[in-house]
C-alpha positions, 0 to 999 in steps of 0.5 A: 529492472529487467535483469532483476526480474530475469534473475528472480524468475530463474532463482524461483523456478529452480527453487523446487519445493523452496520456491514459495518460501523464496518468493515470500522472502523476496517480498520481504527484500523488495524494499531494499531493491526498490521494486514495486509490489505490483511487479512482484505480484505479477511475477507470482501470477506468472510463476505459480498461477493465479490462486497460489501466486495470490496466496503467496503474495498476500502472505509476503505483503502482510509480512512486509506490513508486519516488518514495517510496523515493527520498524516504526515502533523500534524507531519513533523518530523516523516514524515522526518524520514519516508522519510529517512527510505524509502530512505534506504529501496528503494533508494533515486532516486526511484520514482514509478508511480501510476500503479506501486504502485497499483501492489506493493500493491498486494504483501502482505509483502510490508507495506501499508503505505510505499507505501502511502508514495511513493504516497505522494512523487509523489503527487502535492496536497491533491486532487492528493494524494487522487486520486492516493490512490483511484486508487491504492487501488481498485486493492488491494481490488477487488483482495483480496476480490473476490478471497481471499479464492482461493489465501489462498489455493495456495502452496508457489511455486504457490504464488512465481511464481505469485509474479515473474510474477508481476516483468515484469509489474513493469518494464513496468509501470516504470517512463521513465525518467533518472536523472544524476548528474552534476558531473557524466555526466561531470566526474568532481571530487568534491572539497569536496573529496580533488581531485588533 
C-alpha cells in the first residue's frame, strides 16, 4: 500500500490542471486496487488542502456510489447475493437511517459498498438513493480530509475510545419502529414444524 500511495502522490502532484480529475478518477478506480476510502480522502487532504480535497473526495465518492447503483441494477443476480451476504453479516431485519449510515462511514473498517447497499435498501428511487449517498458521503470526506493527518497520529487506545464514542450516536439515530412477526405476537406455532 505504501508503494501505491507514493505512486498516487507522484501522479497527482505532476498532473497540473488535471490533478483534480486524476484524483476523482482514482476514487472510481479505488475498488479495483482494494484501497480504503479513508486512505484516498486523507491523500486528498494532503494534496489539495482541506476544502478542495473534501470537495474532490465528495465528488469522487458520490460518483463511486452512482457506479455501484448502476452495476447492481445491471447485475440483479449479484445484487441478490450481496443482499444475502448483508443479511448474514448484519441481520435480516436491520435497516439503518441515513444519519446512521453517515456515522458508520466514519468507521474505517466497515466496507463502503456494504453501506451503499444499506442505502439502496432504504431508498425508494434513484433520486432518493443519490441524495442519501451524498448526505452520507459528506461527513466521511470532510472528516478524513480535514483532520486526516491528525487522526493518523492517534494511538490505538484513543482510536478505540473514539469508535466506542460513536456507539451511543448509532443508538440515538436508529429507526424507531418495531416489527413483530404474526406468530411471535400471538404465540402461534407454525404448522410447518409439525406442532401438536
